[in-house]
KOLVOTOR-158032 format. One line per field, with one value per residue: residue number from 1; x, y, z of N, C-alpha, C in turn. Coordinates in steps of 0.2 Angstrom, whole numbers, plus 2048, in hexadecimal, padded with zeros to 3 digits. Layout:
<rs>
k <- c(NUM | ...)
n_X <- c(X | ...)
n_Y <- c(Y | ...)
n_Z <- c(Z | ...)
ca_X <- c(X | ...)
ca_Y <- c(Y | ...)
ca_Z <- c(Z | ...)
c_X <- c(X | ...)
c_Y <- c(Y | ...)
c_Z <- c(Z | ...)
</rs>
This chain:
<rs>
k <- c(1 | 2 | 3 | 4 | 5 | 6 | 7 | 8 | 9 | 10 | 11 | 12 | 13 | 14 | 15 | 16 | 17 | 18 | 19 | 20 | 21 | 22 | 23 | 24 | 25 | 26 | 27 | 28 | 29 | 30 | 31 | 32 | 33 | 34 | 35 | 36 | 37 | 38 | 39 | 40 | 41 | 42 | 43 | 44 | 45 | 46 | 47 | 48 | 49 | 50 | 51 | 52 | 53 | 54 | 55 | 56 | 57 | 58 | 59 | 60 | 61 | 62 | 63 | 64 | 65 | 66 | 67 | 68 | 69 | 70 | 71 | 72 | 73 | 74 | 75 | 76 | 77 | 78 | 79 | 80 | 81 | 82 | 83 | 84 | 85 | 86 | 87 | 88 | 89 | 90 | 91 | 92 | 93 | 94 | 95 | 96 | 97 | 98 | 99 | 100 | 101 | 102 | 103 | 104 | 105 | 106 | 107 | 108 | 109 | 110 | 111 | 112 | 113 | 114 | 115 | 116 | 117 | 118 | 119 | 120 | 121 | 122 | 123 | 124 | 125 | 126 | 127 | 128 | 129 | 130 | 131 | 132 | 133 | 134 | 135 | 136 | 137 | 138 | 139 | 140 | 141 | 142 | 143 | 144 | 145 | 146 | 147 | 148 | 149 | 150 | 151 | 152 | 153 | 154 | 155 | 156 | 157 | 158 | 159 | 160 | 161 | 162 | 163 | 164 | 165 | 166 | 167 | 168 | 169 | 170 | 171 | 172 | 173 | 174 | 175 | 176 | 177 | 178 | 179 | 180 | 181 | 182 | 183 | 184 | 185 | 186 | 187 | 188 | 189 | 190 | 191 | 192 | 193 | 194 | 195 | 196 | 197 | 198 | 199 | 200 | 201 | 202 | 203 | 204 | 205 | 206 | 207 | 208 | 209 | 210 | 211 | 212 | 213 | 214 | 215 | 216 | 217 | 218 | 219 | 220 | 221 | 222 | 223 | 224 | 225 | 226 | 227 | 228 | 229 | 230 | 231 | 232 | 233 | 234 | 235 | 236 | 237 | 238 | 239 | 240 | 241 | 242 | 243 | 244 | 245 | 246 | 247 | 248 | 249 | 250 | 251 | 252 | 253 | 254 | 255 | 256)
n_X <- c(804 | 809 | 814 | 80C | 806 | 811 | 816 | 80B | 80B | 817 | 815 | 80B | 812 | 81A | 811 | 80B | 816 | 819 | 80D | 80C | 819 | 82A | 834 | 840 | 83D | 833 | 83C | 843 | 83A | 839 | 839 | 848 | 854 | 853 | 85E | 86B | 869 | 86D | 87D | 882 | 88F | 894 | 89F | 8AB | 8B0 | 8B1 | 8A4 | 89D | 8A0 | 89C | 898 | 899 | 88A | 883 | 877 | 87B | 87A | 87B | 876 | 869 | 865 | 866 | 85B | 850 | 851 | 84C | 83E | 83B | 83A | 847 | 851 | 85F | 870 | 87A | 88A | 895 | 8A3 | 8AA | 8B7 | 8BD | 8C5 | 8CB | 8D2 | 8CF | 8DB | 8DF | 8D4 | 8D5 | 8DF | 8DA | 8D0 | 8CE | 8CE | 8C4 | 8B9 | 8B7 | 8B9 | 8AE | 8A5 | 89C | 88B | 888 | 890 | 892 | 89A | 8A2 | 8AC | 8B7 | 8B7 | 8C2 | 8CC | 8CC | 8D1 | 8DB | 8E7 | 8E9 | 8EC | 8F7 | 909 | 916 | 909 | 8FE | 8FE | 8F7 | 8EA | 8E6 | 8E4 | 8E6 | 8DA | 8DA | 8E1 | 8D8 | 8CD | 8D2 | 8D4 | 8C7 | 8C2 | 8CA | 8C5 | 8B8 | 8BA | 8BF | 8B4 | 8AB | 8B1 | 8AF | 8A1 | 89A | 88E | 88E | 88C | 88F | 892 | 892 | 89C | 895 | 891 | 899 | 899 | 89E | 8A3 | 8A8 | 8B3 | 8B8 | 8BB | 8C6 | 8D0 | 8D0 | 8CE | 8D6 | 8DE | 8DE | 8D1 | 8C2 | 8BD | 8B3 | 8A9 | 89A | 89B | 8A8 | 8AF | 8AD | 8B4 | 8BE | 8B9 | 8AD | 8B2 | 8B6 | 8AA | 8A5 | 8AD | 8A9 | 89C | 8A0 | 8A7 | 89D | 894 | 89C | 8A1 | 895 | 88D | 882 | 87E | 87D | 87A | 880 | 886 | 87F | 872 | 873 | 876 | 86B | 861 | 865 | 861 | 853 | 845 | 846 | 84F | 860 | 870 | 878 | 86F | 86F | 87B | 887 | 892 | 896 | 89C | 89A | 88C | 87D | 870 | 865 | 86A | 871 | 866 | 860 | 86A | 868 | 85B | 85D | 865 | 85E | 854 | 85D | 865 | 85B | 858 | 864 | 867 | 85C | 85F | 869 | 863 | 85D)
n_Y <- c(7FA | 806 | 807 | 808 | 815 | 81D | 81C | 822 | 82F | 833 | 832 | 83B | 847 | 848 | 84A | 856 | 85E | 85F | 865 | 871 | 876 | 875 | 87C | 880 | 881 | 88B | 896 | 897 | 89D | 8AA | 8BB | 8C3 | 8CD | 8DE | 8E8 | 8F3 | 905 | 90F | 916 | 927 | 931 | 941 | 94B | 957 | 968 | 978 | 97C | 971 | 96C | 96E | 97D | 986 | 98B | 989 | 981 | 974 | 96C | 95E | 95C | 95F | 956 | 94A | 94B | 94D | 942 | 936 | 93A | 939 | 92C | 926 | 921 | 925 | 925 | 933 | 938 | 945 | 94A | 956 | 962 | 972 | 97D | 973 | 96B | 961 | 95B | 958 | 951 | 945 | 940 | 93D | 935 | 927 | 926 | 92F | 92D | 91F | 917 | 918 | 90F | 912 | 913 | 91C | 92B | 93C | 948 | 958 | 964 | 972 | 980 | 984 | 97D | 984 | 991 | 99F | 9A5 | 9B4 | 9BD | 9BA | 9BC | 9BB | 9BE | 9B0 | 9A8 | 99E | 992 | 989 | 97B | 974 | 974 | 969 | 960 | 960 | 95A | 94D | 949 | 948 | 93E | 933 | 931 | 92D | 922 | 919 | 918 | 912 | 906 | 8FF | 8FE | 909 | 915 | 926 | 937 | 946 | 957 | 968 | 976 | 983 | 993 | 9A3 | 9B3 | 9C5 | 9CC | 9DA | 9D5 | 9CA | 9D1 | 9D8 | 9CF | 9C7 | 9CF | 9D1 | 9CF | 9BD | 9C0 | 9CB | 9D8 | 9E1 | 9DC | 9D3 | 9C5 | 9C3 | 9BC | 9AF | 9AC | 9A2 | 997 | 993 | 98B | 980 | 97B | 978 | 96D | 963 | 961 | 95B | 94F | 948 | 945 | 93D | 933 | 92E | 931 | 937 | 948 | 957 | 967 | 973 | 980 | 985 | 985 | 98F | 99A | 99A | 99D | 9AA | 9B1 | 9B3 | 9BD | 9CA | 9C3 | 9BD | 9B6 | 9B9 | 9B7 | 9AA | 9A8 | 9A8 | 9AF | 9B4 | 9A9 | 99D | 992 | 998 | 994 | 994 | 992 | 985 | 97D | 97E | 976 | 96A | 967 | 965 | 95A | 950 | 948 | 942 | 93A | 931 | 92A | 925 | 91C | 914 | 90E | 905 | 8FB | 8F4)
n_Z <- c(800 | 804 | 7FB | 7EF | 7F1 | 7F2 | 7E5 | 7DE | 7E3 | 7DD | 7CF | 7CF | 7D2 | 7C7 | 7BD | 7C1 | 7C0 | 7B3 | 7AE | 7B5 | 7B5 | 7BA | 7C7 | 7C1 | 7B3 | 7B4 | 7B8 | 7AD | 7A5 | 7A9 | 7A7 | 7A0 | 7A9 | 7A9 | 79E | 7A3 | 7A3 | 795 | 792 | 78F | 789 | 78A | 781 | 781 | 780 | 789 | 786 | 788 | 795 | 7A7 | 7AE | 7BB | 7C2 | 7B7 | 7AD | 7A3 | 793 | 794 | 7A1 | 79F | 796 | 79E | 7A6 | 79D | 794 | 79A | 79B | 78E | 78C | 78C | 797 | 79B | 7A0 | 7A2 | 79F | 7A2 | 79A | 796 | 795 | 799 | 78E | 786 | 777 | 768 | 768 | 775 | 778 | 771 | 778 | 785 | 783 | 785 | 793 | 797 | 78F | 789 | 794 | 79B | 795 | 78B | 782 | 779 | 772 | 773 | 76A | 76A | 765 | 760 | 762 | 76A | 762 | 756 | 75A | 759 | 762 | 763 | 76D | 774 | 777 | 76E | 762 | 75E | 74E | 748 | 749 | 758 | 756 | 746 | 739 | 731 | 73A | 744 | 73D | 73B | 748 | 74D | 745 | 749 | 756 | 753 | 74C | 755 | 75D | 755 | 752 | 75E | 75E | 763 | 763 | 75C | 75C | 754 | 757 | 751 | 755 | 75F | 758 | 75A | 763 | 764 | 773 | 77E | 786 | 77E | 772 | 776 | 779 | 76D | 762 | 756 | 746 | 740 | 743 | 743 | 74A | 747 | 740 | 742 | 741 | 742 | 74C | 749 | 73E | 73B | 742 | 73B | 731 | 738 | 73D | 730 | 72D | 736 | 732 | 725 | 729 | 731 | 726 | 71E | 727 | 72A | 736 | 742 | 743 | 74C | 749 | 751 | 74F | 743 | 748 | 752 | 74A | 741 | 74A | 74E | 742 | 743 | 746 | 753 | 75A | 760 | 75E | 769 | 773 | 777 | 77C | 78A | 78C | 77F | 77A | 781 | 782 | 78A | 797 | 78F | 782 | 785 | 787 | 77A | 773 | 77A | 776 | 768 | 768 | 76F | 766 | 75D | 766 | 76B | 75F | 75B | 766 | 764 | 758 | 75C | 762 | 758)
ca_X <- c(800 | 80E | 817 | 807 | 805 | 817 | 816 | 806 | 80E | 81D | 812 | 807 | 816 | 81C | 80B | 80A | 81C | 818 | 808 | 80E | 820 | 82E | 837 | 845 | 83A | 830 | 841 | 845 | 836 | 839 | 83D | 84F | 855 | 854 | 865 | 86D | 867 | 873 | 881 | 884 | 895 | 895 | 8A6 | 8AC | 8B4 | 8AD | 89D | 89A | 8A2 | 898 | 89B | 896 | 883 | 880 | 874 | 87D | 876 | 87B | 872 | 862 | 863 | 865 | 854 | 84B | 851 | 847 | 837 | 83A | 83B | 84E | 854 | 866 | 875 | 87E | 891 | 898 | 8AA | 8AC | 8BC | 8BE | 8CC | 8CE | 8D1 | 8CF | 8E2 | 8DE | 8CE | 8D8 | 8E4 | 8D6 | 8CA | 8CD | 8CC | 8BE | 8B3 | 8B7 | 8B9 | 8A7 | 8A2 | 895 | 888 | 888 | 895 | 891 | 8A0 | 8A1 | 8B2 | 8B8 | 8B8 | 8C9 | 8D0 | 8CD | 8D3 | 8E2 | 8E9 | 8EC | 8ED | 8FD | 90E | 913 | 902 | 8FE | 8FB | 8F4 | 8E5 | 8E9 | 8E4 | 8E4 | 8D3 | 8DC | 8E2 | 8D1 | 8C9 | 8D6 | 8D3 | 8C0 | 8C1 | 8CD | 8C1 | 8B2 | 8BC | 8BF | 8AD | 8A8 | 8B4 | 8AC | 89A | 897 | 88B | 891 | 889 | 893 | 88F | 896 | 89C | 890 | 894 | 89B | 898 | 8A2 | 8A2 | 8AE | 8B9 | 8BB | 8BE | 8CC | 8D4 | 8D0 | 8CD | 8DB | 8DE | 8D9 | 8CA | 8BF | 8B8 | 8AE | 8A4 | 896 | 89D | 8AF | 8B2 | 8AC | 8B8 | 8C1 | 8B5 | 8A9 | 8B5 | 8B6 | 8A3 | 8A4 | 8B1 | 8A5 | 897 | 8A3 | 8A9 | 897 | 892 | 8A1 | 8A1 | 88E | 88B | 87D | 880 | 879 | 87E | 87E | 888 | 87A | 86C | 874 | 876 | 864 | 85D | 867 | 85E | 84C | 844 | 847 | 854 | 867 | 874 | 87A | 86A | 871 | 882 | 888 | 898 | 898 | 8A0 | 897 | 885 | 87A | 86B | 861 | 86E | 872 | 85F | 85F | 86E | 865 | 855 | 85F | 868 | 859 | 851 | 862 | 867 | 856 | 859 | 86B | 866 | 857 | 862 | 86D | 85E | 85A)
ca_Y <- c(800 | 80C | 808 | 80B | 81C | 821 | 81C | 826 | 836 | 834 | 833 | 842 | 84C | 849 | 84D | 85E | 862 | 860 | 86A | 878 | 878 | 874 | 882 | 881 | 883 | 892 | 89B | 898 | 8A1 | 8B0 | 8C0 | 8C5 | 8D3 | 8E4 | 8EB | 8FA | 90A | 911 | 91C | 92C | 935 | 948 | 94C | 95D | 96E | 97B | 97C | 96B | 96B | 971 | 984 | 989 | 98A | 989 | 97B | 972 | 967 | 957 | 95C | 960 | 94F | 945 | 94C | 94D | 93C | 931 | 93C | 938 | 925 | 924 | 922 | 924 | 928 | 938 | 93A | 94B | 94A | 95C | 966 | 978 | 97E | 96E | 96B | 95A | 958 | 956 | 94C | 93F | 93D | 93B | 931 | 920 | 926 | 933 | 92A | 918 | 913 | 918 | 90A | 916 | 911 | 922 | 930 | 943 | 94C | 95F | 968 | 976 | 987 | 984 | 97B | 98A | 997 | 9A2 | 9A9 | 9BB | 9C1 | 9B8 | 9C0 | 9BE | 9BB | 9AA | 9A9 | 998 | 98F | 984 | 975 | 976 | 971 | 963 | 95C | 95F | 955 | 947 | 947 | 946 | 938 | 92E | 92F | 92A | 91B | 915 | 916 | 90D | 8FF | 8FD | 8FE | 90E | 91B | 92C | 93D | 94C | 95E | 96D | 97B | 989 | 999 | 9A8 | 9BB | 9C9 | 9D0 | 9DE | 9D2 | 9C6 | 9D5 | 9DA | 9C9 | 9C4 | 9D4 | 9D2 | 9CA | 9BD | 9C2 | 9D1 | 9DA | 9E6 | 9D7 | 9CF | 9BE | 9C3 | 9B7 | 9A9 | 9AC | 99C | 992 | 990 | 986 | 97A | 978 | 974 | 967 | 95F | 95E | 956 | 949 | 945 | 942 | 938 | 92D | 92B | 931 | 93C | 94F | 95D | 96D | 979 | 986 | 987 | 987 | 996 | 99F | 99B | 9A1 | 9B1 | 9B4 | 9B4 | 9C4 | 9CB | 9BE | 9BE | 9B0 | 9BB | 9B5 | 9A3 | 9A7 | 9AA | 9B4 | 9B5 | 9A3 | 997 | 993 | 999 | 98F | 993 | 98E | 97E | 97A | 97D | 971 | 964 | 965 | 962 | 953 | 94A | 943 | 93E | 935 | 92C | 927 | 921 | 916 | 90F | 90A | 900 | 8F5 | 8F0)
ca_Z <- c(800 | 805 | 7F5 | 7EA | 7F3 | 7F0 | 7DD | 7DC | 7E4 | 7D9 | 7C9 | 7CF | 7D2 | 7C0 | 7B9 | 7C2 | 7BE | 7AB | 7AD | 7B8 | 7B4 | 7BF | 7C9 | 7BC | 7AD | 7B6 | 7B8 | 7A6 | 7A1 | 7AC | 7A2 | 7A1 | 7AC | 7A5 | 79E | 7A6 | 79F | 791 | 794 | 78A | 78B | 786 | 781 | 77D | 783 | 78E | 785 | 78B | 79C | 7AB | 7B0 | 7C1 | 7C3 | 7B0 | 7AB | 79C | 78F | 797 | 7A7 | 79C | 793 | 7A3 | 7A8 | 797 | 790 | 79D | 79A | 787 | 78B | 78C | 79E | 79A | 7A4 | 79E | 7A2 | 79F | 79A | 794 | 799 | 796 | 78B | 782 | 770 | 766 | 769 | 77C | 778 | 76F | 77E | 78B | 780 | 788 | 79A | 798 | 78B | 788 | 79A | 79D | 791 | 788 | 77D | 774 | 774 | 76F | 769 | 768 | 765 | 75B | 764 | 76C | 75D | 751 | 75D | 758 | 768 | 761 | 773 | 776 | 776 | 768 | 761 | 75A | 747 | 746 | 74D | 75D | 752 | 73F | 737 | 72F | 73F | 747 | 739 | 73D | 74F | 74E | 742 | 74D | 75B | 750 | 74A | 75C | 760 | 750 | 753 | 764 | 75D | 767 | 75F | 75C | 759 | 753 | 757 | 74F | 75B | 75E | 756 | 760 | 762 | 767 | 779 | 77F | 788 | 779 | 76E | 779 | 778 | 766 | 75D | 751 | 740 | 73B | 745 | 741 | 750 | 745 | 73D | 747 | 740 | 742 | 751 | 746 | 737 | 73B | 745 | 737 | 72D | 73C | 73C | 72A | 72D | 73A | 72D | 720 | 72D | 732 | 720 | 71B | 72B | 72B | 73D | 743 | 744 | 74F | 746 | 755 | 74B | 73E | 74C | 755 | 744 | 73F | 750 | 74D | 73D | 744 | 748 | 75A | 75D | 75E | 761 | 76F | 778 | 778 | 77F | 790 | 78B | 779 | 778 | 784 | 783 | 791 | 798 | 789 | 77D | 786 | 786 | 773 | 771 | 77C | 772 | 762 | 76A | 771 | 761 | 75A | 76B | 76A | 758 | 75B | 76A | 761 | 753 | 75F | 764 | 752)
c_X <- c(804 | 812 | 813 | 806 | 80B | 817 | 811 | 808 | 813 | 81A | 80E | 80C | 819 | 817 | 80B | 810 | 81B | 813 | 809 | 815 | 824 | 831 | 83C | 842 | 836 | 836 | 843 | 841 | 835 | 83C | 844 | 84F | 856 | 85C | 865 | 86B | 86E | 876 | 883 | 88A | 894 | 89C | 8A8 | 8B0 | 8B0 | 8A6 | 899 | 89A | 89D | 89C | 897 | 88F | 87F | 87D | 876 | 879 | 876 | 877 | 86A | 860 | 862 | 85E | 84F | 84B | 84C | 840 | 836 | 83A | 842 | 851 | 85B | 86A | 879 | 884 | 894 | 89F | 8AD | 8B1 | 8BD | 8C5 | 8CF | 8CD | 8D0 | 8D6 | 8E1 | 8D9 | 8D1 | 8DC | 8E0 | 8D0 | 8C9 | 8CA | 8C5 | 8B8 | 8B2 | 8B6 | 8B2 | 8A2 | 89B | 892 | 887 | 88D | 893 | 897 | 89F | 8A8 | 8B2 | 8BA | 8C0 | 8CE | 8D1 | 8D0 | 8DA | 8E3 | 8ED | 8EE | 8F4 | 903 | 914 | 90D | 903 | 8FB | 8F7 | 8EF | 8E9 | 8E9 | 8E2 | 8DD | 8D5 | 8DD | 8DC | 8CD | 8CC | 8D4 | 8CC | 8BF | 8C5 | 8C9 | 8BB | 8B4 | 8BD | 8B8 | 8AA | 8AA | 8B1 | 8A4 | 896 | 894 | 88E | 88D | 88E | 88F | 894 | 897 | 897 | 894 | 895 | 899 | 89D | 89F | 8A8 | 8B4 | 8BD | 8BE | 8C5 | 8D2 | 8D5 | 8CF | 8D2 | 8DB | 8E1 | 8D2 | 8C8 | 8BA | 8B3 | 8A8 | 8A1 | 898 | 8A5 | 8B3 | 8B1 | 8B0 | 8BB | 8BD | 8B0 | 8AC | 8B6 | 8AF | 8A2 | 8A7 | 8AD | 89F | 89A | 8A4 | 8A2 | 894 | 896 | 8A1 | 89A | 88C | 886 | 881 | 87B | 87D | 87C | 880 | 882 | 873 | 86D | 873 | 86E | 860 | 85F | 863 | 856 | 84B | 844 | 84B | 85B | 86A | 877 | 875 | 86B | 877 | 883 | 88D | 89B | 89B | 89C | 890 | 882 | 875 | 867 | 864 | 86F | 86B | 85E | 864 | 86B | 85F | 857 | 862 | 863 | 857 | 857 | 865 | 862 | 857 | 85F | 86A | 861 | 85A | 866 | 869 | 85C | 85F)
c_Y <- c(806 | 80D | 80B | 813 | 820 | 821 | 821 | 82E | 838 | 836 | 83A | 848 | 84E | 84C | 855 | 861 | 863 | 865 | 871 | 87A | 878 | 87B | 884 | 884 | 88A | 897 | 89C | 89D | 8A8 | 8B5 | 8C2 | 8CC | 8D9 | 8E6 | 8F1 | 8FF | 90C | 916 | 920 | 930 | 93C | 94A | 952 | 962 | 971 | 97D | 976 | 96A | 970 | 978 | 987 | 986 | 988 | 982 | 979 | 96D | 960 | 956 | 95B | 959 | 94A | 946 | 94B | 946 | 937 | 933 | 93A | 930 | 922 | 925 | 921 | 927 | 92C | 939 | 940 | 94B | 950 | 95F | 96C | 979 | 979 | 96E | 963 | 957 | 955 | 950 | 946 | 93C | 93B | 937 | 92B | 921 | 92A | 931 | 923 | 914 | 913 | 913 | 90D | 912 | 916 | 928 | 936 | 946 | 953 | 963 | 96D | 97E | 988 | 982 | 981 | 990 | 999 | 9A7 | 9B0 | 9BF | 9BF | 9BD | 9BC | 9BA | 9B5 | 9AC | 9A3 | 995 | 98A | 97D | 976 | 972 | 96A | 95E | 95B | 95A | 94E | 944 | 945 | 93F | 932 | 92C | 92B | 923 | 916 | 913 | 911 | 906 | 8FB | 8FC | 903 | 913 | 921 | 931 | 943 | 952 | 963 | 972 | 980 | 98F | 99E | 9AF | 9BF | 9CC | 9D4 | 9DA | 9CE | 9CB | 9D7 | 9D5 | 9C7 | 9C9 | 9D6 | 9CD | 9C3 | 9BE | 9C9 | 9D4 | 9DF | 9E2 | 9D3 | 9C7 | 9BE | 9BE | 9B0 | 9A7 | 9A5 | 996 | 98F | 98B | 97F | 977 | 975 | 96E | 962 | 95C | 959 | 94F | 945 | 941 | 93C | 932 | 92B | 92B | 937 | 943 | 954 | 963 | 973 | 97F | 989 | 989 | 98D | 99B | 9A0 | 99F | 9A8 | 9B5 | 9B6 | 9BB | 9C4 | 9C6 | 9BF | 9B8 | 9B2 | 9B8 | 9AE | 9A2 | 9AB | 9B0 | 9B5 | 9AE | 99D | 997 | 994 | 994 | 98E | 990 | 987 | 97A | 979 | 977 | 96A | 962 | 962 | 95B | 94E | 946 | 93F | 939 | 92F | 927 | 922 | 91B | 911 | 90B | 904 | 8FA | 8F1 | 8EB)
c_Z <- c(800 | 7FE | 7EF | 7EB | 7F1 | 7E8 | 7DB | 7DD | 7DF | 7D2 | 7C9 | 7CF | 7CB | 7BC | 7BA | 7C0 | 7B7 | 7AA | 7AF | 7B7 | 7BA | 7C1 | 7C4 | 7B6 | 7AE | 7B5 | 7B1 | 7A2 | 7A4 | 7A7 | 7A4 | 7A5 | 7A8 | 7A4 | 7A1 | 7A1 | 79B | 793 | 78E | 78D | 787 | 787 | 77D | 782 | 788 | 78D | 787 | 792 | 7A0 | 7AD | 7B5 | 7C2 | 7BC | 7AF | 7A4 | 799 | 792 | 79D | 7A4 | 79A | 798 | 7A6 | 7A3 | 794 | 794 | 79C | 793 | 786 | 78B | 792 | 79E | 79F | 7A0 | 7A2 | 79E | 79F | 796 | 798 | 795 | 793 | 786 | 77B | 76E | 767 | 770 | 77C | 776 | 775 | 784 | 789 | 784 | 78F | 79B | 794 | 78B | 78E | 79D | 79A | 78F | 783 | 777 | 777 | 770 | 76F | 766 | 76A | 760 | 75C | 765 | 766 | 758 | 754 | 75B | 75D | 766 | 767 | 776 | 774 | 774 | 766 | 75D | 753 | 744 | 74B | 752 | 75A | 74B | 73E | 734 | 734 | 743 | 744 | 73B | 744 | 750 | 74B | 746 | 753 | 759 | 74E | 750 | 75E | 75B | 751 | 759 | 764 | 762 | 762 | 761 | 759 | 759 | 754 | 755 | 755 | 75A | 75C | 75C | 75E | 766 | 76E | 77A | 781 | 783 | 774 | 770 | 778 | 771 | 761 | 759 | 74B | 743 | 73D | 743 | 746 | 74E | 741 | 742 | 747 | 740 | 747 | 74E | 73F | 736 | 73D | 740 | 732 | 731 | 73C | 736 | 72A | 731 | 736 | 728 | 724 | 72E | 72C | 71E | 720 | 72D | 732 | 73D | 745 | 747 | 74D | 74B | 752 | 747 | 742 | 74F | 750 | 742 | 744 | 74F | 747 | 73E | 747 | 750 | 75E | 75C | 761 | 768 | 775 | 77B | 77C | 786 | 790 | 784 | 776 | 77B | 784 | 78A | 792 | 792 | 783 | 77E | 785 | 77E | 771 | 774 | 778 | 76B | 763 | 76B | 76C | 75E | 75F | 76B | 764 | 759 | 760 | 768 | 75C | 756 | 761 | 75E | 750)
</rs>
């Protein structure tokens, strides 16, 4: 009798195991844990870096991306005064070591600068446009090799203020022309556009956006600038708004 009962219980356990699923089978059917949220590194000079109480575009993105359905981690690796020469040198430490899913790159203002205020005055840009082009392509190549998405941004355009006229108001700059501070910078912005097209990477044309804003009635590019050079909160918000759809598209493409 006891043997028949034991056999019955054994068979019953097999039957219920097949119908209801064993603990192992149930575990196999549990959904996989969610992946960590994507990491975005913003990489640039002082127009990217934090500046005291100024709300920069990386801060804006960190708040706006979750609201847009992209709860990403944003790492700001901007350093004031840097050119693409320094950027290449710190690329591994300040970008790649964060294991990013996407990198936003914006340089150009410092690269294009001719330091005419020095004694004796400089006669060449800190980084030639040819070397600037090569530096950006070198960083893009490293990101592509690691299958990391990249968005390029042109530098924002500049405007004269008295302090900048005192420092830079000499040839090749023209302090009498409203565009005289952009005389070299515009060619660096053009280089970024060319690189983005040839490397097939997304572009946010901040330079063009600031200039288009300036052309509208009752508006001026000065309204977007803190000191003739660095975007203020309004300018940073414009940059963030331009970046947001590009970031969403770039991250969505990674999932396909």
